[in-house]
N, C-alpha and C positions, 0 to 999 in steps of 0.2 A: 338710476341716474347715469352710471357709467356706460350702460348699454346705449342709452339714448344719445349721450354725448358722442360715443363712437360712431353711431349711425349718422348723426349730424355731420361729424367730421368727414366720414366717408362720402356723404353726399356733396359736401363742400369741395372735397378733393376731386370728385368726379366732375362737378360743374366747372371747376378751374381747368381741368384737363380738356374739356370740350371747348371752353373759351380759348384756350391756348391753341388748339388745333384749328379752330375757326379763324383765328388771326393768321396762322400760317397760310391757310388756304386763301384768305383775303389778300395776302401780299402777292399772290400770283406765282409762287415758287414751289407749289406742292402738286405732285402728280398722283392721281388715283390709279392704283394697280389692282385690277379685279381678278381674283383667282377663280378656279372652277367652282368653288363653293359659293361664290357670290351670284352666280347665275341661277337664281331660285326659280323653281317651276311655278308659274302663275296659278293661283287658286289651288295650291296643293294642300293648304291647311297647315303646313309646317315648312320650315326652311329646308326643303328638299332640293338639292342641286339638280339641274338638268342632266349633268354628266352621270349622276346616279340613276336617273330615270332611263336614260339611254342604255347604260350598262345593264340594268335589270332586264330591259327588253331584249338586248342581244343575248343575254344569258339564258333566255327561254329556249333558244335553239337546242335541240336534243344533243347535238355534237358538243356543245359547250356545257350543258347541264350535267353531263356525266363525268366531267373533269373533277377529280378529287381535290379538295382543299381550295377550290376557286372562290375568291371573294367577289360575289356578284355585284358589289358596289364599285369595284375597281375597273374603270373603263379601259385603261391601257391594257391591263392583264386580260380581261374578257375579250377585247378586240384582238389581241395577239393570238389567243387560243382559237378564236373563230377564224382568223385569217389562216392559221396553220392547218386547220381542218378543211377549209374551202379553197385555199390558194387563190382567192378572188379579192384582191385589194380594191379594185374598182367597185365591185359590188358593195363592199364594206363602206367605202367613201360615199357612194350614192345613198346608202341607207342612212348614214349619219347626216348628210346634207338634207335629205328629205325630212328627217326628224326635226332639225333646227328650223326648217322653213315653216313648220306648223305653227311656230311662235312668231312668225314674221310681223304680226300686227299687235303683239302683246307686250306688256311691261308689268312692273310690280311696284308696290309702295316703296320698297328699298331703292329701286332705281329712280323713282320720281324724286325721292328726297335728295339723292346725290346729284341728280340732274339740276336741282335748284341751286346748288352751290357753285361758286365762281371758279370752277376748274377750267383750264384751257386745254388740257391734254389728258386723255384717258387711255391707259394701256390695259387691254383685256386679254385673257387667255382662253376665252370661249368664243364660239362661232355664232352666237345668237344676236338678235336685234333688240333685246330688252332695254339696254342702255340707250341705244340710238333712238328708239321710239320715245323714251322718256324725255330725252333732250328736245325732240320736236314738240312734244306736249308742253314743255316749259317755254316754248316760244323761241327757241334757239335754232340756229341753222348749222347743224353738225356736218362735218365731212368724215369720210371713212377711208382708211387704207388698211391693208393687211399684208402680212409677210407670207411668202410661199417658199418653203425651204427646198423644193425640188427644182425650181427654175427661177431665173430672174424675170420679174414682171416689168412690162413697159407701162409706166404710170407717169402722170405729170408730177413735177416736184411739189411736195407738200408746202402749202403756204403757212406762214407763221400763225398759229392758232390764237384765238381770242376767246373771251368769255362768251360773247355772242355767237361766235363761229368756232366752237371747240372741235378738236380732232379726236376721233375714236380709232385706235390702232389695234387691230386683231393680230396678236403676236403668233398664235398657233393656227392661223389661217381663217378663212371665212367660208360659210356654207355655199355661197353662190359659185365658188370655184372649188369643187369637192377634192381635187387632188392637192390642194394647199393645206388640207386639214392634217393635224398631228393627232392620230388616233391610236395606233398601236405602240407597244414598247419599242419596237424597231424604229418606227417613225420618230419617237422622242429622242432616241440616241442620234439618229441622222440629223434631226433638227438642231440638237445641241451642238453638234460638230460644225454645222453650217453657220450657226450664229457666231461661234467662237472664231471661225475662220473669216467671217463676214463675206461668205461666198455661197449663195448670192448675197449681195450687200443689202443692208437696211438703208432706207432713205437717209441721206446725210443730215437732214434737219431733225429726223427722229433721233438719231444717235446723239446729235448735239444737244437736243432737249433733255435726253436722259442723263447725259454726262455732266450737266451743269453742277459745279461744286455747291452752289447755293440752293440746289433743289433738294427738297425732302419728299418722301413718299408715304402715302397711306396705302398699305397693303391690306386687302380685305379677302380673307379666306384663301390665301395663296397656298397654304399647306407647307409650312416651312420644315416639316419632317422629311420631305422628299430629298433624296440624296443629291440631286443635280442642281438644286437651287443656288448653292454658293457659286458654282461655276457660271450659271446662267446670269445671275445678277452682276457678277464681275465682268462678264463679256458685254453686257448691255451698258456698263458704266454706272450701275445703280448701287455701287458700294464706294465708300470713301468720301461721302458727302460731309459737309461741315456740321449739319445739325442731325439730331437723332430722328429716325423715321418711326412710324407707328405701324404695328401689325395687329390686325383684329382677326382672331381665330375662334373656332367653335369649341364647345366643351370637349368633344371627342379628341381634338388635337391636344388639349392639355392633359387629358386623362392618359393618353397613349404615348405622348412624346414630351412630357415636361422636362425630361432630362436628356432629350435627344441632342447629339453633339452639334447639330446645325443650330438648334435653338440656343444652346449654351454659347456657341461661337459668336452669334450676333448679339446676344445679351451682354456678354462679358466685354465685348469691344464697344458697347454702348452705341452700336450702329442702329439697333432697332429695339424698341420697347414693345413687349407683347401684352395684349389685353384680351380677355375673354368677354365677348359681348354677343347678344342677340343682334343679328344684322338689322332687323326692322327697328329695334329699340335704339341701336347705335346711330343709325342714319337719321332717325327722328330727332334724337337729342343733339346731334351735330347740326342739323338744319335749324333747330330752335336756337342754338348758341350763335349761329351765323346771323339769323334774323335779328336777334337781340343786339348783336354787335353792329349790324348795319343800321339799326334804328338809333343806337347810341352815337355812331359816327355821323349819321345824318343830322341829328340834333346838334352835335358838337361842331360839325362843319358849317352849319348855318349861323352859329352864334357869333364868331368874330366878324366884325364889320369894318368898314373903312375907318381908319384912325385907331384901330386896336393895337396894343403893343405886340410886337413880334419877338418870340423867344427862340433863339437858336439852341437846339439840344445837341450836346456833345457827349458821345458815349461809345462803348465798344459793342460789337454786334451780339455778343452773348447776352447783353442786357436789353435787347430790343423789345422783348415782350413787356417787361416792366416799364420801359420808356414809352411804348405805345399806349399803355394804360394812362401814364402821366400826361401824355399829349392829348388824349381824349378828354381828360378832366380839365386841362387848361383851356381847350377850345370851348368846352361847355361853360367855362367861366369868362367867356368873351376875350380870351387871350389867344392870339394867333401863334402858330408853331411852325418852325422851319426844321424839317427832318431830312436827312440825306436820302433815304429810300423812297420818300414821297415827293421830294422837291427836285431831285436830280433828273435831268433828261439825258437820253442817249447822246453821247458825244460831248457832254460837258467835261471840262478839264478841272478836276477837283482842286488842284493847287491854286489856280487863278480864281476860280469861283469862290473858294473859301475866303480869300481876302476881301472880295467884293461883298459877300454876304455879311461877314462880321463887321466890316467898317461902314457899309452903306445900307444894308437891308435890315439887319437885326437891331432891335432896341435893347435886348439882353442876351447874354450867353450863359446858359445853365450847363454846368459840367456835372455829369452823373458819375459819381465815384462809387466803385463797388469792388469787391474782392477780385472779380474778373479783370477789372482795369488795373489794379495794383499788381496782379501777377503778370501782366503784359510787359515784355521787354521793349517792344517797339509798337507805337500806335499813332494814328493821326490825331488823337486827342491832345497829345503834347503840343503839336503844331497849332491846334485850335486854341489851346490855353495861352500859348505864347502870343498869338495874334490878339486875343481878347484882352490880355493884360495891358497892352499898349493903349487900347481905347479906354480901358477901365481907369487908367491913370488920368486921362483927360477928363473923364466924367466926374472923378472925385473932386476936381477943382470947383465944380458947381454944386457939390454936395449930393450928387446922384449916384445910384447904383447901376452897374452894368454887368459885372461878372458875378454869377451866383453859384457858389459851390453847393452841390447837392450830394447827399449820401443815401445809399441803399443799405439800410441796416448798419452792421458793425464795420463798415468800410473805413480804411485809413484815409486821411487827407493826403492829397498830392503835396509834395514839398512846396511847390509854387503857390498853392492855395491855402497853406496852413495859417497864414495871417488873417484870412478872411473868415467871417462867421458863416458857417454852413447850416443847411437845413436837411434833416432826415426825412426823405419823401417816401419811406417804406410804409408809412401809416397815413390814414386819412387826415389826422391832425397836422402832420408835417406838410402834406400837400396843401391843406388849407392855409398854413403859415406862408407857404411859397406864394400862393395866389394873393394873399393879403400884402406881402412885401412888394410884389410887382405892382399891384393896384395902387398902393400908397405912394410908391416912387413915381409912378406914371402921372398921378395927380399933381405931385410936386413939379414935375417937368412941365405939365400943362400950365400950371399957375405961373411958372417962371416965364413962359412964353406969352402969358396973358390970354391963353385959350381955355375953352371949356373941355375938360377931359371926357373921354368916352365913358358913359355910365353916370354922368352928372357931376356936380361940383363937390 
């Protein structure tokens, strides 16, 4: 019994994690960062990275093969040894470019799954076309840019990417320009210095996209054991974001570097959560979670019709995941929802819009109280409550409800709301009680107006 319960609990936790990540991606503020391990060799029969295939081929050179202690899977080291033996960097670059061009029309199930997700921006550390091809197969129109650490490239300014027209950015160069490739250990050091100095510069739009405080990242087989990643992520602006990012690494990473200082650094700071996953299985489960979420939102979005009550949700951003679930349930119950991240447009002035929404557009204001909210010293929720209380007093004269205090679990009531009866919406029963309260009050309002309420009398 205990083993089965634990297994069920683990599956539930895993499903919740995929749903949470799918929601982050759907919000449009998640960047997919593909490491060298994510460029899987097509039809290899295992998750064998192209970098390992190339490294193994280069290591067959007699001048490399006789090097003692050489790790034939380490492309940077093998390439460095081969370069020092041949002193032909151009030859090495051409060999690597020709190798990647062999896969110019190929892709993999992993890349097809991630291409189906609503990412707008992909950052990749490999020179292959696997992701680009998958995006085209998915009916999208991707654009491509790449960084060349040896010289500034004259390119058109990158357009703002969209789900239909996503951007694939090759950070370590692209095979159609061989001297842009970061192959040897010396290349890597020079590349890192150039990125930190921003000379040559990355496209300003690229830097702005990476540095958004609201952005989270999904790192796939980036290899966080490598010494230079802390400096690189900081230089790119991929550290210091508001929400925790996710890193998916293979079994070897956890076996060899579970206590590596880079891993400990990111874990302790709660900047990144590390997970051990098969890439194919991970991408499939994430795609399934996204498809289920899309179907749920599609049904929910279609439910509220003209004349449905509209609920303004007031909350702090740490509770967005729970509030999103609540919003989906309300829409499925034919109750419309006003949320800041879905209803605000670029250029809207929040202070002015707030008064208009609460006094003119919303039929109810639901304040989501949580430990996150009560720990806040300053938040817009206080202003929203203050605005809502004024209209609430007017609605009370007619015996109607307007301000709805909600709680997530063991949250304390805000002092301003302590005299009102609240509802715990952390359970299905509580959400059902909220839907019933709104529906009942909405019918009372319709009866007072002499109208037929939505959903019948």
